[in-house]
C-alpha positions in Angstrom: 15.8 36.7 -4.8 12.8 34.4 -4.3 10.8 33.4 -7.3 7.8 34.5 -5.1 9.0 38.1 -5.4 8.3 38.1 -9.2 5.3 39.4 -11.1 2.3 37.7 -9.4 -0.2 39.6 -11.6 0.0 37.4 -14.7 -3.0 35.5 -15.9 -3.6 32.1 -14.3 -2.7 29.0 -16.2 -5.9 27.4 -17.6 -4.7 24.4 -19.6 -1.6 22.4 -20.5 0.2 22.4 -23.7 0.7 19.0 -25.4 4.4 19.2 -24.4 3.5 19.7 -20.8 1.0 16.9 -20.8 3.7 14.6 -22.2 5.8 15.3 -19.1 3.3 14.0 -16.6 4.4 10.3 -16.6 8.1 11.5 -16.2 7.3 13.4 -13.1 5.2 10.6 -11.7 8.0 8.1 -12.2 10.6 10.5 -10.7 8.7 10.9 -7.5 7.7 7.3 -7.3 11.4 6.4 -7.2 12.0 8.9 -4.5 9.0 7.6 -2.5 10.1 3.9 -2.6 13.8 4.5 -2.1 15.5 1.9 0.1 18.9 3.5 0.7 19.6 4.1 4.4 18.9 7.6 5.6 21.9 10.0 5.7 21.6 10.9 9.4 23.6 14.1 9.0 21.4 15.4 6.2 18.3 14.2 8.1 19.4 16.1 11.2 20.1 19.3 9.2 16.6 19.0 7.6 14.9 18.5 11.0 16.7 21.6 12.4 15.4 23.6 9.4 11.9 22.3 10.0 11.9 23.4 13.6 13.4 26.8 12.7 10.5 27.3 10.2 8.1 26.7 13.1 9.9 29.1 15.3 11.2 26.4 17.7 14.6 25.6 19.1 16.5 22.6 17.9 15.0 19.3 19.2 16.7 16.1 20.3 16.7 13.8 17.3 16.4 10.1 17.7 16.7 7.5 14.9 15.1 4.1 14.8 15.5 1.3 12.2 11.8 0.7 11.8 8.4 2.1 12.6 7.8 -0.9 14.9 10.8 -0.1 17.0 9.8 3.6 17.2 6.2 3.0 18.0 7.1 0.7 20.8 9.1 3.5 22.4 6.4 6.0 21.7 3.7 3.8 23.4 5.9 3.2 26.4 6.5 6.9 26.9 3.1 8.1 25.6 2.2 9.9 28.8 5.1 12.3 28.2 4.0 13.0 24.6 0.5 13.8 25.7 1.5 16.9 27.6 1.8 20.3 26.1 5.5 20.1 26.4 5.6 17.2 24.1 2.6 18.0 21.9 2.6 16.8 18.3 3.7 19.4 15.7 2.6 17.5 12.5 -0.4 19.7 11.8 1.6 22.9 12.4 4.3 21.6 10.0 1.7 20.7 7.3 0.2 24.2 7.7 3.4 26.1 7.5 5.0 24.1 4.7 2.8 21.9 2.6 -0.4 24.0 2.7 1.5 27.2 2.0 3.3 25.8 -1.0 0.0 24.5 -2.3 -1.7 27.8 -1.8 1.0 29.7 -3.7 0.8 27.4 -6.7 -3.0 27.4 -6.6 -3.0 31.2 -6.9 -1.3 30.8 -10.3 -3.2 27.8 -11.7 -6.9 27.8 -12.4 -8.7 25.6 -9.8 -10.1 23.2 -12.4 -6.6 22.6 -13.9 -5.1 22.3 -10.4 -7.7 19.6 -9.5 -6.9 17.8 -12.7 -3.2 17.8 -11.9 -3.9 16.6 -8.4 -5.8 13.6 -9.9 -3.0 12.9 -12.4 0.1 13.6 -10.2 -0.7 13.6 -6.5 -3.5 11.1 -6.0 -2.1 8.1 -8.0 1.2 8.2 -6.2 -0.4 8.9 -2.8 -3.0 6.1 -3.2 -0.5 3.6 -4.4 1.7 4.1 -1.4 -1.0 4.6 1.2 -3.3 1.8 0.0 -0.6 -0.8 -0.6 1.7 0.0 2.3 0.5 1.8 5.4 -2.9 -0.1 5.9 -1.1 -3.4 5.8 1.6 -2.1 8.1 -1.0 -0.8 10.5 -3.0 -4.1 10.6 0.2 -6.0 11.1 1.3 -3.7 14.0 -2.1 -3.8 15.8 -1.5 -7.0 17.6 1.5 -5.6 19.4 0.9 -1.9 19.5 -2.9 -1.7 19.8 -5.4 -0.1 17.4 -6.3 3.0 19.4 -2.7 4.0 19.9 -1.8 3.3 16.3 -4.6 5.6 15.1 -3.2 8.4 17.2 0.4 7.7 16.2 -0.5 7.7 12.5 -2.4 11.0 12.8 0.5 12.6 14.6 3.2 11.5 12.2 4.5 12.9 8.9 5.1 10.1 6.4 7.5 11.6 3.8 6.7 8.8 1.4 3.1 10.0 1.2 4.2 13.6 0.9 6.0 12.5 -2.3 2.6 12.8 -4.1 2.4 16.5 -3.2 6.0 16.8 -4.2 5.2 15.5 -7.6 2.4 18.0 -8.1 4.5 20.9 -6.8 7.5 19.9 -8.9 5.4 19.9 -12.1 3.9 23.3 -11.4 7.2 24.8 -10.5 9.4 23.4 -13.3 7.0 22.5 -16.1 4.5 25.3 -15.6 7.1 27.9 -14.4 5.0 28.9 -11.4 6.4 31.3 -8.8 7.3 29.8 -5.5 9.1 30.3 -2.2 12.5 28.9 -2.8 13.3 28.3 0.9 10.1 26.4 1.5 10.4 24.3 -1.6 14.0 23.4 -0.9 13.0 22.4 2.7 10.0 20.4 1.4 12.2 18.4 -1.0 14.9 17.8 1.6 12.2 16.5 4.0 10.9 14.0 1.5 14.3 12.9 0.3 16.3 12.8 3.5 13.8 11.6 6.2 11.5 8.7 6.6 8.4 8.3 8.7 8.9 11.0 11.4 7.2 12.1 14.6 7.6 15.8 15.5 7.2 17.0 19.1 8.1 20.2 20.9 11.4 19.0 22.2 12.1 15.8 20.3 11.9 14.4 16.7 11.8 10.7 16.1 12.9 9.5 12.6 12.3 6.0 11.3 14.7 4.7 8.7 13.6 3.6 5.3 13.0 -0.1 4.6 15.9 -2.0 3.2 13.5 -3.8 0.9 10.3 -2.9 -0.8 8.8 -5.2 -3.5 5.7 -4.4 -5.6 3.8 -6.3 -8.3 2.9 -4.7 -11.7 -0.1 -3.0 -10.1 2.0 -1.4 -7.4 0.7 -3.6 -4.7 3.0 -4.8 -2.0 4.1 -8.3 -3.2 6.8 -11.0 -3.0 6.8 -14.8 -3.2 8.7 -16.9 -0.7 10.2 -13.8 1.0 9.3 -10.6 2.7 7.9 -7.8 0.6 8.8 -5.2 3.1 11.8 -5.4 5.4 13.7 -3.1 7.7 17.2 -3.2 9.0 16.2 -4.4 12.4 14.5 -7.5 11.0 10.9 -6.2 11.1 9.3 -7.6 8.0 5.9 -7.9 6.3 4.9 -10.6 3.9 2.4 -9.8 1.2 0.9 -11.4 -1.8 -0.5 -9.0 -4.4 -1.5 -6.6 -1.7 -2.8 -9.1 0.9 -0.8 -9.4 4.1 0.2 -13.0 4.8 1.3 -14.7 8.0 5.0 -15.5 8.0 4.4 -19.2 7.7 2.7 -18.7 4.4 4.8 -15.8 3.1 8.2 -17.5 3.6 7.1 -20.3 1.3 6.6 -20.3 -2.5 2.8 -20.5 -3.4 3.2 -24.0 -4.8 4.3 -25.1 -1.3 1.2 -23.8 0.4 -1.0 -26.5 2.1 -4.7 -27.0 1.7 -5.0 -27.9 5.4 -4.3 -24.2 6.2 -7.8 -23.3 4.8 -9.4 -25.1 7.8 -7.3 -23.1 10.3 -7.3 -19.7 8.6 -10.0 -17.2 9.8 -9.0 -14.2 7.6 -11.3 -14.3 4.6 -8.9 -12.3 2.4 -6.0 -14.6 3.1 -8.2 -17.6 2.6 -9.2 -16.3 -0.8 -5.5 -16.1 -1.8 -4.8 -19.6 -0.5 -7.7 -21.0 -2.5 -6.6 -19.1 -5.6 -3.0 -20.4 -5.5 -3.5 -23.9 -4.2 -6.3 -24.6 -6.7 -9.5 -26.5 -6.3 -7.9 -29.7 -7.7 -5.4 -30.0 -4.9 -7.9 -28.8 -2.3 -10.4 -31.5 -3.2 -7.7 -34.2 -3.0 -5.9 -33.0 0.2 -9.0 -32.2 2.1 -10.8 -35.5 1.1 -13.8 -33.9 -0.6 -17.2 -35.7 -0.2 -18.6 -37.1 -3.4 -22.3 -36.0 -3.9 -23.0 -37.1 -7.4 -21.4 -38.2 -10.6 -22.2 -38.2 -14.3 -19.8 -39.7 -16.9 -16.4 -38.1 -16.2 -17.8 -35.4 -14.0 -18.1 -35.5 -10.2 -19.9 -33.1 -7.8 -17.9 -32.7 -4.6 -18.4 -30.9 -1.3 -15.7 -29.7 1.1 -16.5 -28.6 4.6 -14.6 -26.1 6.8 -12.4 -24.7 4.1 -14.3 -21.5 3.7 -17.0 -19.4 5.3 -19.5 -21.8 3.7 -19.0 -25.3 2.2 -17.2 -25.4 -1.1 -19.0 -27.2 -3.9 -16.9 -28.3 -6.8 -17.5 -29.8 -10.2 -14.5 -32.1 -10.9 -13.7 -33.5 -14.3 -11.2 -36.2 -15.2 -10.0 -36.0 -18.8 -10.4 -39.5 -20.3 -7.4 -39.2 -22.6 -4.8 -37.7 -20.2 -6.1 -38.6 -16.8 -5.7 -35.0 -15.7 -8.3 -33.6 -13.3 -9.8 -30.1 -13.3 -12.1 -28.6 -10.7 -14.4 -25.5 -10.8 -16.4 -24.0 -7.9 -20.2 -24.1 -8.4 -23.1 -22.6 -6.4 -24.0 -24.5 -3.2 -27.6 -25.0 -4.4 -26.8 -27.3 -7.3 -28.3 -30.8 -6.8 -26.4 -32.9 -9.3 -23.4 -33.2 -11.4 -25.5 -32.6 -14.6 -27.0 -29.4 -13.0 -23.4 -28.2 -12.2 -22.3 -28.9 -15.7 -25.2 -26.8 -17.0 -24.4 -23.9 -14.7 -20.7 -23.9 -15.8 -21.9 -23.9 -19.5 -24.3 -21.0 -19.1 -27.4 -23.1 -18.9 -26.8 -25.7 -21.6 -27.8 -29.1 -20.5 -25.0 -31.7 -20.3 -26.9 -34.1 -22.5 -26.7 -31.7 -25.4 -23.0 -31.8 -25.7 -21.9 -34.0 -28.5 -18.3 -34.1 -27.2 -17.4 -33.9 -23.6 -14.3 -31.8 -22.8 
């Protein structure tokens, strides 16, 4: 018997017990691991899940196609897009969301006070969804735009079901069902879990379902941003890869090298402000001033005011210091309106004039 057939007249849950609150991080980690899994999809299980999905929507079994990456699938979709724009091939993603995700959510919301449900969404659903969406799909979309086209990508993204992002809802549902003992439709919940665990990014149409395999590699930094040094942060079995540094997508020529191998000369050629910021941060102003032959504007004792053209949106002004005891050089960026080395020193030291220092450091 379905849990949904139980007593639905009980009082709504208004708050969590301390024991239930302590479980929140465990559920978040459980579903994060599901969302970032890199094991190949089991095609038999995926096919069985897709057939159940179509049965739920009252449709006959579709033709099921598998592709190793979203890039490969999107190229096919774009090539045959005129077929998928017809009623015969219309997208079913919204119908699936309505009949599965929305219904599960409504069932659970009927048993949990709306204020608590909103709180749980912010603690369980949103963090996981945002970490995946903000660090993964926007970067993938920007990277694909050059070959696929922005307008088609927007349509394709809206017509797809990304099981990784559904993991956030899965986390919320799982907590309500198992930690709060909410009633639920067992068949729908079983299908929802199977969809998230056994399929990847999927496109649903009347007669056909297109499933993208999971990446073979996903690498994140401590803040859950896509990140790797000297190698791809995201990679699929067909070779499609994405290089990223703390959430910033990098061209392959940068990403395949370790940061200490990056060249200051790239700053002159690079037009992407976000990428340029990463290059500046990792190369450092010391190397930049040397390799780009900075112009000397002024000097005072061991301090030099430098100017570098064409390395950023506006000229870079640096205060460079050479340590008299070690010979090491350090450089700090200063505002472009400073007129002298002493004025730059004062700016760096919160307005204290250079002449007032008894010891120069």
